[in-house]
C-alpha positions as CSV (number, residue, x, y, z in Angstrom):
1,M,22.6,-21.1,-1.1
2,S,23.5,-18.1,1.6
3,Q,20.9,-15.6,2.6
4,S,23.5,-13.0,1.1
5,A,24.0,-15.3,-2.3
6,P,21.1,-13.6,-4.8
7,T,21.7,-10.1,-3.8
8,A,22.7,-8.6,-7.0
9,A,20.0,-8.2,-10.4
10,V,20.5,-11.0,-13.0
11,R,20.0,-9.0,-16.0
12,A,18.1,-10.7,-18.9
13,A,20.3,-10.4,-22.4
14,P,19.5,-8.3,-25.0
15,E,16.2,-9.4,-26.6
16,Q,18.3,-9.8,-29.6
17,E,20.2,-12.6,-28.7
18,R,17.7,-15.2,-27.3
19,E,14.0,-16.1,-27.4
20,P,11.6,-14.3,-24.8
21,P,10.3,-16.7,-22.2
22,V,6.5,-18.2,-22.6
23,I,5.6,-16.5,-19.0
24,L,6.3,-13.7,-17.5
25,I,6.1,-13.7,-13.5
26,V,5.8,-10.3,-11.7
27,G,7.1,-9.7,-8.2
28,G,9.3,-12.4,-6.6
29,G,7.3,-13.0,-3.1
30,I,6.0,-16.4,-1.7
31,A,3.5,-16.9,-4.7
32,G,5.9,-15.6,-7.6
33,L,8.8,-17.6,-6.3
34,S,6.6,-20.7,-5.6
35,L,6.1,-20.6,-9.8
36,A,8.7,-20.3,-10.3
37,A,10.1,-23.2,-8.9
38,C,7.6,-25.4,-10.4
39,L,8.1,-24.2,-13.5
40,S,11.2,-25.0,-13.5
41,R,10.1,-28.6,-12.2
42,R,8.7,-28.6,-15.4
43,G,11.4,-27.7,-17.3
44,A,8.8,-24.6,-18.2
45,P,10.6,-21.5,-19.5
46,W,9.7,-18.3,-17.1
47,E,11.1,-15.3,-16.3
48,L,10.9,-12.9,-13.1
49,V,11.1,-9.2,-12.2
50,E,11.3,-8.1,-8.6
51,R,10.5,-4.4,-8.1
52,E,13.3,-4.8,-5.2
53,P,16.5,-4.5,-5.5
54,V,18.0,-7.2,-3.3
55,W,15.6,-10.4,-1.9
56,T,13.9,-9.0,1.4
57,T,11.2,-10.5,3.2
58,V,8.7,-8.8,5.5
59,G,7.2,-10.2,9.0
60,G,9.8,-12.5,10.2
61,G,8.0,-15.8,10.0
62,I,5.1,-17.7,8.6
63,T,2.7,-20.1,9.8
64,L,2.0,-23.3,7.3
65,Y,-0.9,-25.1,8.0
66,P,-1.1,-28.7,6.4
67,N,-2.3,-27.6,2.9
68,G,0.4,-24.9,2.3
69,M,3.2,-28.3,2.9
70,R,0.9,-30.3,1.5
71,A,1.4,-27.4,-1.7
72,L,5.4,-27.4,-0.7
73,R,5.7,-31.0,-1.4
74,S,4.7,-30.6,-5.1
75,V,6.6,-26.9,-5.4
76,G,9.6,-29.6,-4.1
77,V,10.4,-27.8,-0.4
78,A,8.6,-29.4,2.0
79,G,11.4,-31.6,3.2
80,A,13.6,-28.1,3.7
81,V,11.0,-26.1,5.5
82,E,10.4,-29.1,7.9
83,A,14.1,-29.4,8.2
84,Q,14.8,-25.6,9.0
85,G,11.5,-25.0,10.9
86,R,9.6,-26.2,13.6
87,E,6.6,-28.5,13.8
88,L,3.5,-27.2,15.9
89,V,2.8,-29.3,18.3
90,R,0.8,-27.7,20.4
91,Y,0.3,-24.0,21.7
92,R,-0.5,-22.1,25.1
93,V,-3.4,-19.8,24.8
94,L,-3.0,-16.8,27.8
95,R,-5.0,-14.1,29.4
96,R,-3.7,-10.6,28.7
97,D,-2.7,-11.3,32.8
98,G,-0.7,-14.4,32.2
99,G,-3.3,-17.0,33.5
100,L,-3.5,-20.3,31.4
101,V,-7.0,-20.7,29.3
102,A,-6.0,-24.2,27.8
103,E,-3.0,-25.7,26.2
104,L,-4.4,-27.0,22.3
105,P,-3.1,-29.6,19.8
106,G,-1.6,-28.4,16.2
107,E,-3.5,-28.9,13.6
108,A,-2.9,-32.2,11.7
109,W,-5.1,-33.5,9.3
110,A,-5.2,-37.0,8.4
111,G,-3.6,-37.3,5.2
112,V,-2.9,-34.0,4.6
113,G,-0.1,-33.4,6.5
114,R,1.1,-31.0,9.8
115,T,1.8,-27.5,10.7
116,F,5.0,-26.0,10.7
117,L,6.3,-22.7,12.0
118,V,9.5,-21.0,9.3
119,N,11.6,-17.9,9.2
120,R,10.6,-16.1,5.6
121,R,14.4,-16.1,4.7
122,A,14.0,-19.5,5.4
123,L,11.1,-20.2,3.0
124,Q,12.4,-18.1,0.3
125,R,16.1,-19.2,0.2
126,A,14.3,-22.5,-0.3
127,L,12.4,-21.8,-3.0
128,L,15.0,-20.1,-4.7
129,D,16.9,-22.9,-4.4
130,V,14.8,-24.9,-6.9
131,A,13.5,-22.2,-9.1
132,G,17.2,-21.5,-9.9
133,G,18.5,-17.5,-10.4
134,A,19.1,-17.0,-14.1
135,R,15.7,-15.0,-14.9
136,T,15.5,-13.4,-11.9
137,R,16.0,-9.2,-12.7
138,L,15.9,-7.4,-9.2
139,G,15.6,-4.0,-8.9
140,V,13.2,-3.8,-12.0
141,T,8.6,-4.2,-12.3
142,V,6.4,-3.5,-15.2
143,S,5.3,0.0,-16.5
144,A,3.2,-0.7,-19.3
145,I,0.9,-4.6,-20.5
146,A,-0.6,-4.5,-23.5
147,D,-2.7,-8.1,-24.3
148,H,-3.4,-9.2,-28.3
149,G,-4.9,-12.1,-27.9
150,A,-2.5,-13.9,-28.5
151,G,0.2,-13.4,-25.5
152,A,1.2,-9.7,-24.1
153,D,3.7,-6.9,-25.1
154,V,5.2,-5.9,-21.9
155,V,7.5,-2.4,-20.9
156,F,9.8,-2.7,-18.1
157,S,10.4,-0.1,-15.7
158,D,14.1,0.2,-16.9
159,G,13.0,1.0,-20.2
160,T,13.4,-3.3,-21.7
161,R,10.6,-4.6,-23.5
162,G,9.2,-8.3,-23.9
163,S,6.8,-10.1,-25.0
164,Y,4.9,-13.8,-23.4
165,T,2.6,-15.8,-24.1
166,L,1.2,-15.6,-20.3
167,V,2.1,-12.3,-17.5
168,V,1.4,-13.4,-14.3
169,G,1.0,-10.6,-11.9
170,A,2.4,-12.1,-8.0
171,D,3.1,-8.8,-6.9
172,G,1.9,-8.5,-3.7
173,I,-1.2,-6.7,-2.0
174,R,-0.6,-2.9,-4.3
175,S,0.3,-5.2,-7.4
176,T,1.0,-2.8,-10.5
177,V,0.0,-5.9,-12.9
178,R,-3.6,-5.8,-10.9
179,R,-3.2,-1.4,-11.7
180,L,-2.4,-1.3,-15.1
181,V,-4.8,-4.2,-15.9
182,F,-8.0,-4.3,-13.7
183,G,-7.8,-0.4,-12.6
184,D,-7.7,0.6,-9.5
185,V,-8.4,-1.9,-7.0
186,A,-7.9,0.0,-3.4
187,P,-7.4,-2.6,-0.5
188,R,-9.8,-2.9,1.4
189,Y,-9.2,-2.3,5.6
190,V,-10.7,-4.6,7.5
191,G,-10.7,-3.0,11.1
192,Q,-7.4,-4.5,12.4
193,M,-3.7,-2.8,13.2
194,Y,-0.3,-5.1,13.4
195,W,3.0,-4.6,14.7
196,R,5.2,-7.5,13.5
197,A,9.0,-8.8,14.0
198,A,11.0,-11.4,14.3
199,V,13.4,-11.4,17.3
200,E,17.0,-13.0,18.1
201,A,15.8,-14.7,21.0
202,Q,13.4,-17.8,22.0
203,L,11.2,-16.5,24.2
204,V,9.6,-19.4,25.0
205,D,9.4,-23.1,24.7
206,C,5.7,-23.6,23.5
207,P,3.6,-21.3,20.9
208,T,1.9,-18.8,22.9
209,M,-1.3,-16.8,22.3
210,M,-2.3,-14.5,24.5
211,F,-6.0,-12.6,24.7
212,D,-7.7,-9.7,25.9
213,N,-11.1,-8.0,24.2
214,D,-9.9,-6.2,20.8
215,R,-6.1,-7.3,21.4
216,Y,-4.0,-10.1,21.0
217,V,-0.4,-11.2,21.3
218,V,1.6,-14.2,19.6
219,V,4.2,-15.5,20.1
220,F,5.8,-18.2,18.0
221,P,9.5,-19.8,18.1
222,L,10.3,-20.3,14.4
223,G,13.0,-23.4,15.1
224,D,16.0,-21.0,14.7
225,G,16.7,-19.3,17.5
226,T,14.5,-16.2,16.7
227,T,10.9,-15.5,17.7
228,Y,7.5,-14.7,15.9
229,V,6.1,-11.9,17.5
230,A,2.9,-10.0,16.8
231,W,0.1,-7.5,17.9
232,Q,-3.2,-7.2,17.0
233,L,-5.4,-3.7,17.6
234,R,-8.9,-4.0,16.8
235,A,-10.0,-0.2,15.4
236,E,-12.5,1.1,13.5
237,Q,-10.6,3.1,11.3
238,P,-6.8,2.7,10.5
239,I,-4.4,4.9,12.3
240,E,-1.3,6.6,10.7
241,G,2.0,8.3,11.8
242,P,5.6,7.1,12.0
243,R,5.2,7.4,16.2
244,E,3.0,4.5,15.8
245,A,6.0,2.4,14.3
246,T,7.7,2.5,17.6
247,V,8.9,0.2,20.8
248,A,7.3,3.0,22.7
249,A,3.7,3.3,21.1
250,L,3.6,-0.6,21.2
251,R,4.4,-1.0,25.0
252,G,2.0,2.2,25.2
253,R,-0.3,0.2,23.6
254,F,0.5,-3.6,25.1
255,G,2.5,-2.6,27.9
256,D,-0.4,-4.0,30.3
257,F,-0.3,-7.1,29.0
258,A,2.5,-10.1,31.4
259,Q,4.8,-12.6,29.9
260,P,6.1,-13.2,27.6
261,C,4.5,-10.5,25.8
262,E,7.0,-7.7,28.4
263,A,9.9,-10.0,27.2
264,A,9.4,-9.7,23.5
265,I,8.6,-5.6,23.5
266,G,11.8,-5.9,25.6
267,A,14.0,-8.2,23.2
268,L,12.5,-5.5,20.1
269,V,14.9,-2.8,21.8
270,G,18.3,-4.1,20.0
271,G,17.4,-2.7,16.8
272,A,14.9,-5.6,15.7
273,S,12.9,-4.0,12.6
274,L,9.7,-4.0,14.1
275,H,6.6,-3.4,10.9
276,F,3.5,-2.0,11.7
277,G,0.3,-0.9,9.3
278,P,-3.1,-2.4,9.0
279,A,-4.5,-5.5,7.8
280,E,-6.3,-5.3,4.5
281,E,-7.8,-7.3,1.7
282,I,-8.3,-7.4,-1.8
283,G,-12.6,-7.7,-2.2
284,T,-12.4,-8.4,-6.7
285,D,-12.8,-11.6,-8.2
286,R,-11.7,-10.6,-11.3
287,W,-7.9,-12.6,-11.4
288,R,-8.2,-13.1,-15.5
289,A,-8.0,-10.8,-18.2
290,G,-6.9,-11.8,-21.6
291,T,-3.4,-13.3,-21.0
292,V,-2.7,-12.0,-17.5
293,V,-3.6,-14.1,-14.0
294,L,-3.5,-12.9,-10.7
295,I,-2.1,-15.0,-8.1
296,G,-1.3,-14.8,-4.1
297,D,-2.0,-11.5,-2.5
298,A,-2.8,-9.7,-6.0
299,A,-5.5,-11.8,-6.2
300,H,-6.8,-12.7,-2.8
301,A,-5.3,-10.7,-0.2
302,C,-6.9,-11.1,3.3
303,S,-6.0,-10.9,7.2
304,P,-3.5,-12.4,8.9
305,T,-5.6,-14.1,10.9
306,M,-6.4,-16.7,9.4
307,A,-2.8,-17.6,8.8
308,Q,-3.9,-19.0,4.7
309,G,-2.1,-15.8,2.8
310,G,1.3,-17.6,2.5
311,S,-0.5,-21.5,2.1
312,L,-2.9,-20.5,-0.8
313,A,0.0,-18.2,-2.7
314,I,1.7,-21.7,-2.9
315,E,-1.9,-23.4,-3.8
316,D,-2.5,-21.1,-6.4
317,A,1.0,-21.4,-7.9
318,V,0.8,-25.2,-7.9
319,V,-2.5,-25.0,-9.7
320,L,-1.6,-22.4,-12.1
321,A,1.5,-25.2,-13.1
322,E,-0.2,-27.9,-13.5
323,E,-2.9,-26.1,-15.8
324,L,-0.4,-24.6,-17.7
325,D,1.8,-28.2,-18.1
326,G,1.7,-29.2,-21.9
327,S,-1.5,-27.1,-22.8
328,H,-1.4,-25.4,-26.1
329,D,-4.6,-23.2,-25.0
330,V,-3.2,-20.3,-22.6
331,G,-7.0,-19.0,-22.5
332,R,-8.4,-22.2,-21.3
333,S,-5.7,-23.0,-19.0
334,L,-6.6,-19.8,-17.1
335,D,-10.8,-20.3,-17.1
336,A,-9.9,-23.6,-15.1
337,F,-7.3,-22.4,-12.8
338,V,-9.8,-19.8,-11.8
339,A,-12.4,-22.3,-11.4
340,R,-10.6,-24.3,-9.1
341,R,-9.1,-21.9,-7.3
342,L,-11.7,-18.9,-6.7
343,P,-14.1,-20.5,-4.5
344,R,-10.9,-21.5,-2.0
345,A,-9.7,-17.9,-2.2
346,R,-13.6,-16.8,-1.5
347,W,-14.5,-18.9,1.3
348,V,-11.2,-18.3,3.1
349,R,-11.6,-14.7,2.9
350,E,-15.5,-14.4,4.1
351,R,-14.9,-17.0,7.2
352,T,-11.5,-14.7,8.0
353,H,-14.1,-12.0,8.8
354,S,-15.6,-13.9,11.5
355,E,-12.1,-15.4,12.8
356,I,-11.6,-11.4,13.2
357,D,-14.4,-11.0,15.2
358,A,-14.3,-13.9,17.2
359,L,-10.7,-13.6,17.8
360,N,-11.0,-10.1,19.0
361,R,-14.0,-11.8,22.0
362,G,-11.3,-14.4,23.3
363,A,-10.2,-17.7,23.2
364,G,-13.1,-19.8,23.9
365,H,-13.6,-20.4,19.8
366,L,-10.1,-21.4,18.7
367,E,-10.9,-25.4,19.4
368,A,-14.3,-25.7,17.4
369,R,-12.3,-22.8,14.4
370,S,-9.6,-25.6,13.8
371,Q,-11.8,-28.5,13.4
372,S,-13.6,-26.5,10.8
373,T,-10.8,-24.8,8.5
374,G,-9.8,-28.2,8.8
375,D,-13.0,-30.0,7.3
376,V,-12.4,-27.5,4.4
377,L,-9.0,-26.6,3.4
378,A,-8.0,-30.1,3.8
379,Q,-10.3,-30.8,0.9
380,P,-8.0,-30.6,-2.5
381,I,-6.9,-28.5,-4.3
């Protein structure tokens, strides 16, 4: 599928002309599309709505650790990611002045898989290819959800309505589904500000991380001629204002870093989209109410420090599809899903807090961190 193919909204047929789908997925990010792909592979009926009028991605690149790649094999797109991305065989750790600290192996967990870097657009296209788009509406979200025990009645932002036996909120950290069903659970700032971009340049031959006290830079080649770059600044309070989301502001914050940071900032001048904002988390463990359930960032968003957000979202989709497969008791399936996923997501969230502190003290913790993280996340989902 070409990137430009799924750009127009596909409107659902009038309700009186068809039976409503059983499962409504709200949100077309990694979690929502992974679930749609899993359900399609099982022949289960679904419909997906996405608030954006065209397919978009934010952030440029994504790291998929072995647990994420294992989940993608169940989704059916691991091969596409391996073909279009780049395996993280080793990575380089530098000081702010460019001095070498270490070269470390990428994470490969026995019996689980290897780590890959991939452009988010490539991952999105692969998921769309498996899911199919005939039951997808773009430019639409939900405006009301009424759970009635045996299902939920939904009002959409375009005025249409539908009835479903299950509603899945996969609509991100500022989830509309979460707000409508669980109340206003505000994201919680975790002390990090990020600038992120994907630049059309090959800046390094090896994935590279640079460290200074309370600052670090990530420069990862994505395997398609582009490079993902992220700059993190530790800040007690969120930094606001449009001036910060500029190359000039970034240079003011990180202009004392040596190569390849210098080249990465320079590559932005050509017009690459620079995304700036705080790292936040969702601190609630309430994911399910009646026939409504949350997955991905809507349920358990956390800082990108451990690079597990995408992998956890894909795992959520796999586990939810497994629990729903052939089941006629949605409530029991959702209880089983939460029981399987909550401890893992909670561990990542809690571990992320200590990871943030360690990363902002320097690079010495990285090798030990890799081993202990793999010990936990290599376990079956």
